[in-house]
DRENDO-1510 file (C-alpha; in Angstrom, 1 decimal, always signed):
<recs>
REC; n; res; u; v; w
REC; 1; MET; +27.8; -11.6; +9.0 .
REC; 2; ASP; +30.2; -14.5; +9.5 .
REC; 3; SER; +28.9; -17.9; +10.7 .
REC; 4; PHE; +30.3; -17.4; +14.2 .
REC; 5; LEU; +28.1; -14.4; +14.8 .
REC; 6; ARG; +25.2; -15.6; +12.6 .
REC; 7; VAL; +24.3; -18.6; +14.8 .
REC; 8; PRO; +23.5; -16.6; +18.1 .
REC; 9; TYR; +21.8; -13.9; +16.1 .
REC; 10; GLU; +19.4; -16.4; +14.4 .
REC; 11; ALA; +18.8; -18.1; +17.8 .
REC; 12; ALA; +17.9; -14.8; +19.3 .
REC; 13; VAL; +15.5; -14.0; +16.4 .
REC; 14; ARG; +13.9; -17.4; +16.8 .
REC; 15; ALA; +13.4; -16.8; +20.5 .
REC; 16; ALA; +11.9; -13.4; +19.9 .
REC; 17; LEU; +9.5; -14.8; +17.3 .
REC; 18; ALA; +8.5; -17.5; +19.7 .
REC; 19; SER; +7.7; -14.9; +22.3 .
REC; 20; LEU; +5.9; -12.8; +19.7 .
REC; 21; GLU; +3.7; -15.7; +18.7 .
REC; 22; ARG; +2.6; -16.2; +22.3 .
REC; 23; ASN; +1.9; -12.4; +22.4 .
REC; 24; VAL; +4.3; -11.9; +25.3 .
REC; 25; LEU; +7.0; -9.8; +23.5 .
REC; 26; PRO; +6.8; -6.3; +24.9 .
REC; 27; ASP; +6.0; -3.6; +22.3 .
REC; 28; ALA; +9.1; -1.7; +23.4 .
REC; 29; VAL; +11.2; -4.7; +22.3 .
REC; 30; VAL; +9.3; -5.0; +19.0 .
REC; 31; ARG; +10.0; -1.3; +18.3 .
REC; 32; ARG; +13.6; -1.6; +19.2 .
REC; 33; LEU; +14.1; -4.7; +17.0 .
REC; 34; THR; +12.3; -3.0; +14.1 .
REC; 35; ARG; +14.5; +0.0; +14.3 .
REC; 36; LEU; +17.6; -2.2; +14.2 .
REC; 37; LEU; +16.3; -4.0; +11.1 .
REC; 38; LEU; +15.6; -0.7; +9.5 .
REC; 39; ALA; +19.1; +0.6; +10.2 .
REC; 40; ALA; +20.5; -2.6; +8.6 .
REC; 41; ARG; +18.2; -2.0; +5.6 .
REC; 42; LEU; +19.6; +1.5; +5.2 .
REC; 43; ARG; +23.2; +0.3; +5.4 .
REC; 44; LEU; +22.4; -2.2; +2.7 .
REC; 45; GLY; +20.6; +0.3; +0.5 .
REC; 46; TYR; +22.9; +3.4; +0.7 .
REC; 47; GLN; +26.0; +3.3; -1.6 .
REC; 48; PRO; +29.3; +5.0; -0.9 .
REC; 49; SER; +28.9; +7.4; -3.8 .
REC; 50; ALA; +26.1; +9.2; -5.7 .
REC; 51; GLU; +27.3; +7.5; -8.9 .
REC; 52; LEU; +26.9; +4.0; -7.4 .
REC; 53; GLN; +23.5; +5.0; -6.0 .
REC; 54; LEU; +22.2; +6.0; -9.4 .
REC; 55; SER; +23.8; +3.0; -11.1 .
REC; 56; ASN; +22.1; +0.6; -8.6 .
REC; 57; LEU; +18.7; +2.3; -9.2 .
REC; 58; LEU; +19.1; +2.0; -13.0 .
REC; 59; LEU; +20.0; -1.7; -12.6 .
REC; 60; PHE; +16.9; -2.2; -10.6 .
REC; 61; LYS; +14.8; -0.4; -13.2 .
REC; 62; ARG; +16.2; -2.6; -16.0 .
REC; 63; SER; +15.6; -5.7; -13.9 .
REC; 64; LEU; +11.9; -4.9; -13.7 .
REC; 65; LEU; +11.6; -5.0; -17.5 .
REC; 66; ASP; +12.2; -8.7; -17.4 .
REC; 67; LEU; +9.4; -9.4; -15.0 .
REC; 68; PRO; +5.6; -9.8; -15.6 .
REC; 69; ILE; +3.2; -7.0; -14.6 .
REC; 70; ALA; +2.4; -8.8; -11.4 .
REC; 71; VAL; +3.7; -11.7; -9.3 .
REC; 72; HIS; +2.5; -13.7; -6.3 .
REC; 73; THR; -1.1; -13.0; -6.9 .
REC; 74; GLU; -2.3; -16.0; -4.9 .
REC; 75; LYS; +0.1; -16.5; -2.0 .
REC; 76; PRO; -0.6; -13.1; -0.3 .
REC; 77; LYS; -4.3; -14.0; -0.2 .
REC; 78; SER; -3.3; -16.6; +2.4 .
REC; 79; GLN; -1.2; -14.0; +4.2 .
REC; 80; HIS; -2.6; -10.6; +4.6 .
REC; 81; TYR; -5.9; -10.5; +3.0 .
REC; 82; GLU; -8.1; -13.3; +4.5 .
REC; 83; LEU; -9.5; -11.1; +7.2 .
REC; 84; PRO; -13.1; -10.0; +6.6 .
REC; 85; THR; -14.2; -6.4; +6.3 .
REC; 86; SER; -15.5; -6.6; +9.9 .
REC; 87; PHE; -11.9; -6.5; +11.1 .
REC; 88; PHE; -11.0; -3.4; +9.2 .
REC; 89; LYS; -14.2; -1.6; +10.3 .
REC; 90; LEU; -12.9; -2.0; +13.8 .
REC; 91; VAL; -9.4; -0.8; +13.0 .
REC; 92; LEU; -9.6; +1.8; +10.3 .
REC; 93; GLY; -11.4; +5.2; +10.2 .
REC; 94; LYS; -14.9; +5.7; +8.8 .
REC; 95; HIS; -13.7; +5.9; +5.2 .
REC; 96; LEU; -11.9; +2.5; +5.5 .
REC; 97; LYS; -8.8; +4.0; +4.0 .
REC; 98; TYR; -6.0; +1.4; +4.4 .
REC; 99; SER; -3.2; +3.6; +3.1 .
REC; 100; CYS; -1.4; +6.8; +4.1 .
REC; 101; CYS; -3.6; +9.5; +5.6 .
REC; 102; TYR; -2.7; +13.2; +5.9 .
REC; 103; PHE; -2.6; +14.8; +9.3 .
REC; 104; LEU; -2.9; +18.6; +8.8 .
REC; 105; GLU; -2.7; +19.4; +12.6 .
REC; 106; ASN; -1.5; +17.7; +15.8 .
REC; 107; SER; -5.1; +17.5; +16.9 .
REC; 108; SER; -6.3; +15.8; +13.7 .
REC; 109; THR; -8.3; +12.6; +14.2 .
REC; 110; LEU; -7.8; +9.6; +11.9 .
REC; 111; GLU; -11.1; +10.5; +10.3 .
REC; 112; ASP; -9.8; +14.0; +9.7 .
REC; 113; ALA; -6.6; +12.6; +8.2 .
REC; 114; GLU; -8.5; +10.2; +5.9 .
REC; 115; HIS; -10.7; +13.1; +4.6 .
REC; 116; ALA; -7.7; +15.4; +4.1 .
REC; 117; MET; -5.8; +12.8; +2.0 .
REC; 118; LEU; -8.8; +12.1; -0.1 .
REC; 119; GLU; -9.3; +15.8; -0.7 .
REC; 120; LEU; -5.6; +16.1; -1.6 .
REC; 121; TYR; -5.9; +13.3; -4.2 .
REC; 122; CYS; -8.8; +15.1; -5.8 .
REC; 123; GLU; -6.9; +18.4; -5.9 .
REC; 124; ARG; -3.7; +16.9; -7.3 .
REC; 125; ALA; -5.5; +14.7; -9.8 .
REC; 126; GLN; -7.5; +17.7; -10.9 .
REC; 127; VAL; -10.8; +15.9; -10.4 .
REC; 128; ARG; -13.8; +17.9; -11.7 .
REC; 129; ASP; -17.5; +17.2; -11.5 .
REC; 130; GLY; -18.8; +15.4; -14.6 .
REC; 131; GLN; -15.6; +13.5; -15.3 .
REC; 132; THR; -15.3; +9.7; -15.8 .
REC; 133; ILE; -13.0; +8.3; -13.2 .
REC; 134; LEU; -11.1; +4.9; -13.1 .
REC; 135; ASP; -10.0; +3.9; -9.6 .
REC; 136; VAL; -7.5; +1.1; -10.2 .
REC; 137; GLY; -7.1; -1.1; -7.2 .
REC; 138; CYS; -10.0; +0.5; -5.3 .
REC; 139; GLY; -9.8; -1.5; -2.1 .
REC; 140; TRP; -12.9; -0.9; +0.0 .
REC; 141; GLY; -13.8; +2.1; -2.1 .
REC; 142; SER; -12.6; +5.0; +0.1 .
REC; 143; LEU; -11.7; +7.2; -2.9 .
REC; 144; SER; -14.5; +5.9; -5.2 .
REC; 145; LEU; -17.2; +6.6; -2.6 .
REC; 146; PHE; -15.6; +10.0; -1.7 .
REC; 147; ILE; -15.6; +11.2; -5.3 .
REC; 148; ALA; -19.1; +9.8; -5.9 .
REC; 149; SER; -20.4; +11.8; -2.9 .
REC; 150; ASN; -18.6; +15.0; -3.5 .
REC; 151; PHE; -18.8; +15.0; -7.3 .
REC; 152; PRO; -22.3; +13.7; -8.0 .
REC; 153; ASN; -22.0; +14.1; -11.8 .
REC; 154; CYS; -18.8; +12.0; -12.0 .
REC; 155; ARG; -19.1; +8.4; -13.1 .
REC; 156; ILE; -16.6; +6.2; -11.2 .
REC; 157; THR; -15.4; +2.7; -12.1 .
REC; 158; GLY; -13.4; +0.8; -9.5 .
REC; 159; ILE; -11.3; -2.3; -10.1 .
REC; 160; CYS; -10.6; -4.8; -7.4 .
REC; 161; ASN; -9.9; -8.6; -7.6 .
REC; 162; SER; -12.2; -9.9; -4.8 .
REC; 163; THR; -15.9; -10.0; -4.3 .
REC; 164; THR; -15.5; -9.0; -0.7 .
REC; 165; PRO; -14.7; -5.3; -1.3 .
REC; 166; LYS; -17.2; -5.2; -4.2 .
REC; 167; ASP; -20.0; -6.4; -1.9 .
REC; 168; PHE; -19.0; -3.8; +0.7 .
REC; 169; ILE; -18.9; -0.9; -1.8 .
REC; 170; ASP; -22.2; -1.9; -3.4 .
REC; 171; GLU; -23.7; -2.0; +0.0 .
REC; 172; GLN; -22.4; +1.5; +0.8 .
REC; 173; CYS; -23.8; +2.8; -2.5 .
REC; 174; ARG; -27.2; +1.5; -1.7 .
REC; 175; GLU; -27.1; +3.0; +1.8 .
REC; 176; ARG; -25.9; +6.4; +0.5 .
REC; 177; GLN; -28.1; +6.2; -2.6 .
REC; 178; LEU; -25.2; +6.6; -4.9 .
REC; 179; GLU; -25.8; +5.5; -8.5 .
REC; 180; ASN; -22.6; +6.7; -10.1 .
REC; 181; VAL; -20.2; +3.9; -9.0 .
REC; 182; LYS; -19.5; +0.6; -10.8 .
REC; 183; ILE; -17.1; -2.0; -9.4 .
REC; 184; ILE; -15.4; -4.6; -11.6 .
REC; 185; VAL; -13.8; -7.7; -10.1 .
REC; 186; ALA; -10.8; -8.5; -12.2 .
REC; 187; ASP; -7.1; -9.3; -12.2 .
REC; 188; ILE; -5.5; -6.0; -13.2 .
REC; 189; SER; -2.5; -7.8; -14.9 .
REC; 190; GLU; -4.8; -9.7; -17.3 .
REC; 191; PHE; -7.9; -7.4; -17.4 .
REC; 192; GLU; -8.7; -5.7; -20.8 .
REC; 193; MET; -11.3; -3.2; -21.7 .
REC; 194; GLU; -12.0; -0.6; -24.3 .
REC; 195; ASP; -13.4; +2.1; -22.1 .
REC; 196; GLN; -11.3; +5.3; -21.6 .
REC; 197; PHE; -11.5; +7.8; -18.8 .
REC; 198; ASP; -10.9; +11.5; -18.0 .
REC; 199; ARG; -8.9; +10.5; -14.9 .
REC; 200; VAL; -7.2; +7.3; -13.8 .
REC; 201; ILE; -6.2; +7.1; -10.1 .
REC; 202; SER; -4.1; +4.4; -8.4 .
REC; 203; ILE; -3.5; +4.4; -4.7 .
REC; 204; GLU; -0.8; +2.0; -3.4 .
REC; 205; MET; -1.0; -0.5; -6.2 .
REC; 206; PHE; +2.4; +0.1; -7.8 .
REC; 207; GLU; +4.5; -1.1; -4.8 .
REC; 208; VAL; +3.3; -3.9; -2.7 .
REC; 209; CYS; -0.3; -3.8; -3.6 .
REC; 210; ASP; -3.4; -1.9; -2.8 .
REC; 211; LEU; -3.3; -3.1; +0.8 .
REC; 212; SER; -7.0; -3.4; +1.3 .
REC; 213; LEU; -7.7; -6.4; -1.0 .
REC; 214; LEU; -6.0; -6.1; -4.4 .
REC; 215; VAL; -3.3; -8.8; -4.0 .
REC; 216; GLN; -1.3; -8.3; -7.1 .
REC; 217; HIS; +2.3; -7.2; -6.5 .
REC; 218; MET; +3.2; -5.0; -9.4 .
REC; 219; LYS; +6.7; -5.3; -10.9 .
REC; 220; ASN; +6.9; -4.3; -14.6 .
REC; 221; TYR; +6.0; -0.7; -14.5 .
REC; 222; LYS; +6.6; -0.2; -18.2 .
REC; 223; GLU; +3.9; -2.7; -19.1 .
REC; 224; LEU; +1.6; -1.6; -16.3 .
REC; 225; LEU; +1.7; +2.0; -17.4 .
REC; 226; LYS; +1.3; +1.0; -21.0 .
REC; 227; LYS; -1.8; -0.9; -20.1 .
REC; 228; ILE; -3.2; +2.0; -18.0 .
REC; 229; SER; -2.5; +4.5; -20.8 .
REC; 230; LEU; -4.9; +2.6; -23.1 .
REC; 231; TRP; -7.6; +3.4; -20.6 .
REC; 232; MET; -6.8; +7.2; -20.8 .
REC; 233; LYS; -8.4; +9.6; -23.2 .
REC; 234; PRO; -6.0; +11.8; -25.1 .
REC; 235; ASP; -6.3; +14.6; -22.6 .
REC; 236; SER; -6.6; +12.3; -19.6 .
REC; 237; LEU; -4.4; +12.5; -16.4 .
REC; 238; LEU; -3.1; +9.6; -14.3 .
REC; 239; PHE; -2.6; +10.1; -10.6 .
REC; 240; VAL; -0.4; +7.6; -8.7 .
REC; 241; HIS; +0.2; +7.4; -4.9 .
REC; 242; TYR; +2.8; +4.9; -3.7 .
REC; 243; PHE; +4.9; +4.5; -0.6 .
REC; 244; CYS; +8.7; +4.5; -1.2 .
REC; 245; HIS; +12.2; +5.1; +0.0 .
REC; 246; LYS; +13.6; +8.4; -0.8 .
REC; 247; ALA; +16.7; +7.2; -2.6 .
REC; 248; PHE; +16.7; +3.4; -3.4 .
REC; 249; ALA; +14.4; +0.6; -4.4 .
REC; 250; TYR; +14.3; -3.0; -3.4 .
REC; 251; HIS; +12.1; -6.1; -3.4 .
REC; 252; PHE; +10.7; -7.7; -0.3 .
REC; 253; GLU; +12.6; -11.0; +0.0 .
REC; 254; ASP; +12.1; -13.7; +2.6 .
REC; 255; THR; +15.7; -14.9; +3.1 .
REC; 256; ASN; +16.2; -15.0; +6.9 .
REC; 257; GLU; +14.2; -15.6; +10.1 .
REC; 258; ASP; +13.9; -11.8; +10.6 .
REC; 259; ASP; +12.1; -11.5; +7.3 .
REC; 260; TRP; +8.8; -12.6; +8.9 .
REC; 261; ILE; +6.9; -9.5; +7.8 .
REC; 262; THR; +7.8; -10.2; +4.2 .
REC; 263; ARG; +6.8; -13.9; +4.7 .
REC; 264; TYR; +3.4; -13.3; +6.2 .
REC; 265; PHE; +2.4; -9.9; +4.6 .
REC; 266; PHE; +4.4; -8.8; +1.6 .
REC; 267; THR; +5.7; -11.8; -0.4 .
REC; 268; GLY; +6.6; -10.6; -3.8 .
REC; 269; GLY; +6.3; -6.9; -3.0 .
REC; 270; THR; +8.4; -4.0; -4.1 .
REC; 271; MET; +9.6; -0.9; -2.3 .
REC; 272; PRO; +10.2; +1.6; -5.1 .
REC; 273; SER; +12.3; +4.7; -4.8 .
REC; 274; ALA; +10.7; +8.2; -4.8 .
REC; 275; ASN; +11.8; +8.8; -8.3 .
REC; 276; LEU; +11.5; +5.4; -9.9 .
REC; 277; LEU; +8.5; +6.1; -12.1 .
REC; 278; LEU; +10.4; +8.9; -13.8 .
REC; 279; TYR; +12.3; +6.2; -15.7 .
REC; 280; PHE; +9.0; +4.7; -17.1 .
REC; 281; GLN; +7.7; +7.5; -19.3 .
REC; 282; ASP; +7.3; +5.6; -22.6 .
REC; 283; ASP; +3.5; +5.9; -22.6 .
REC; 284; VAL; +2.9; +8.7; -20.1 .
REC; 285; SER; +4.8; +11.7; -19.2 .
REC; 286; VAL; +5.1; +13.3; -15.7 .
REC; 287; VAL; +3.5; +16.7; -15.1 .
REC; 288; GLY; +3.5; +16.7; -11.3 .
REC; 289; HIS; +5.6; +15.1; -8.6 .
REC; 290; TRP; +5.2; +15.5; -4.8 .
REC; 291; LEU; +6.5; +13.9; -1.6 .
REC; 292; VAL; +4.5; +13.3; +1.6 .
REC; 293; ASN; +6.6; +13.0; +4.8 .
REC; 294; GLY; +6.5; +9.5; +6.3 .
REC; 295; THR; +5.2; +10.7; +9.7 .
REC; 296; HIS; +1.7; +10.9; +8.2 .
REC; 297; TYR; +1.8; +7.2; +7.5 .
REC; 298; SER; +3.4; +6.5; +10.9 .
REC; 299; ARG; +0.6; +8.3; +12.7 .
REC; 300; ALA; -2.1; +6.5; +10.7 .
REC; 301; SER; -0.6; +3.1; +11.6 .
REC; 302; GLU; -0.3; +4.1; +15.3 .
REC; 303; GLU; -4.0; +4.9; +15.1 .
REC; 304; TRP; -4.8; +1.5; +13.6 .
REC; 305; LEU; -2.9; -0.2; +16.4 .
REC; 306; LYS; -4.7; +1.8; +19.0 .
REC; 307; ARG; -8.1; +0.9; +17.6 .
REC; 308; MET; -7.1; -2.7; +17.3 .
REC; 309; ASP; -6.1; -2.7; +21.0 .
REC; 310; GLN; -9.4; -1.0; +21.9 .
REC; 311; ASN; -11.4; -3.6; +20.1 .
REC; 312; LEU; -9.6; -6.8; +21.0 .
REC; 313; VAL; -12.7; -8.4; +22.5 .
REC; 314; SER; -14.5; -8.0; +19.2 .
REC; 315; ILE; -11.5; -8.9; +17.1 .
REC; 316; LYS; -10.8; -12.2; +18.9 .
REC; 317; PRO; -13.7; -14.2; +17.3 .
REC; 318; ILE; -12.7; -12.7; +13.9 .
REC; 319; MET; -9.2; -14.0; +14.3 .
REC; 320; GLU; -10.4; -17.4; +15.4 .
REC; 321; SER; -12.9; -17.8; +12.5 .
REC; 322; THR; -10.2; -16.7; +10.0 .
REC; 323; TYR; -7.0; -18.4; +11.2 .
REC; 324; GLY; -8.4; -21.1; +13.6 .
REC; 325; LYS; -8.5; -21.0; +17.4 .
REC; 326; ASP; -5.0; -22.5; +17.7 .
REC; 327; SER; -3.5; -19.7; +15.5 .
REC; 328; ALA; -5.7; -16.8; +16.6 .
REC; 329; THR; -3.2; -15.6; +19.3 .
REC; 330; LYS; -0.3; -15.7; +16.9 .
REC; 331; TRP; -2.1; -13.8; +14.2 .
REC; 332; THR; -3.3; -11.2; +16.6 .
REC; 333; ALA; +0.3; -10.6; +17.6 .
REC; 334; TYR; +1.4; -10.6; +14.0 .
REC; 335; TRP; -1.2; -7.9; +13.1 .
REC; 336; ARG; -0.3; -5.8; +16.1 .
REC; 337; THR; +3.4; -6.1; +15.2 .
REC; 338; PHE; +2.7; -5.3; +11.6 .
REC; 339; PHE; +1.1; -2.0; +12.6 .
REC; 340; ILE; +4.0; -1.3; +14.9 .
REC; 341; SER; +6.5; -2.0; +12.1 .
REC; 342; VAL; +4.7; +0.2; +9.6 .
REC; 343; ALA; +4.6; +3.0; +12.2 .
REC; 344; GLU; +8.4; +2.6; +12.9 .
REC; 345; LEU; +9.2; +2.3; +9.2 .
REC; 346; PHE; +7.6; +5.5; +8.1 .
REC; 347; GLY; +8.5; +7.3; +11.3 .
REC; 348; TYR; +12.2; +6.5; +11.0 .
REC; 349; ASN; +14.4; +9.6; +10.9 .
REC; 350; ASN; +11.4; +11.9; +11.3 .
REC; 351; GLY; +9.8; +10.5; +8.2 .
REC; 352; GLU; +12.6; +11.5; +5.9 .
REC; 353; GLU; +13.7; +7.9; +4.8 .
REC; 354; TRP; +10.5; +6.0; +3.9 .
REC; 355; MET; +7.6; +8.2; +2.7 .
REC; 356; VAL; +4.9; +8.6; +0.1 .
REC; 357; ALA; +5.3; +9.8; -3.5 .
REC; 358; HIS; +2.5; +11.4; -5.6 .
REC; 359; TYR; +2.8; +11.5; -9.4 .
REC; 360; LEU; +0.6; +13.1; -12.0 .
REC; 361; PHE; +1.0; +11.9; -15.6 .
REC; 362; LYS; -0.5; +12.9; -18.9 .
REC; 363; LYS; -0.9; +10.5; -21.8 .
REC; 364; ARG; +1.9; +10.7; -24.4 .
REC; 365; SER; +0.8; +11.8; -27.8 .
REC; 366; LEU; +1.0; +9.2; -30.6 .
REC; 367; SER; +2.6; +11.7; -33.0 .
</recs>
């Protein structure tokens, strides 16, 4: 965009953000602006030929090899992850699943959709009772607690990098009398252990982060998968769930005024393509690959928004204690707009642009 057009555009964005921070920007305007930004993102990502599209993806893949396993592990804590568990209890379903859910029917509730996706994970990961399970980036333990309850002879180890989710999961285990869950607080990019597991499961850790509380933003998938493979038994399987774009990959970059969601929520994050992990099979090899239409994620985020609006009276003091009274209104608006933006992102083009990919890998033989 040339400088003549850029000035009024940036002025309009600043005006919109000022209205947003006062919580007076209508939702219809937020949704319209979000769709315009998504259309611009698609114009930037799609190339004029299939050959160029593949070439760009391979360049992106090679660029990741020069990066560390994770970046921006501290800054996001001051962005997206400061809110206490009490906020998410008011917004999420009973499983506290802060990632894509699976709505089997139009009448499905958020709780139904949480349960359906957790069941789908276990089916696709081929979880069996009596296995040892590693939940990498376990968040508030939605999957760890689900497996522990439904497969009582499994032993589950969850990794997160904050005591907040660990305390919550430990409390849930006490209340439910579950003795087969152990939570480790660690930085996944630096954590080392000698234990090996029958199944390793990762839900939304490979792209931006595990949105609940694991604040690493994963970059070098080659090194990450190499590390994870060391925790796999010879016949182990690795199941990965990440959100993605169907054709191209990109980093979340804060370059303009309209990149506020990146600035406040996703600094350092990655949007992988649906097929990106197929190019990182040095230590694991793919045995299953599925796509989940983005409308499932869109519906989940619309439900989170609805529950936030229904509980604003209870949420207000949480915002004030977290961000300060002077910033509570602004951050309430940011969170509402974040949920709207997620809903619009994954609902775009009927869920056929941004979506969720599931992978199942086996460990490569040393021979």
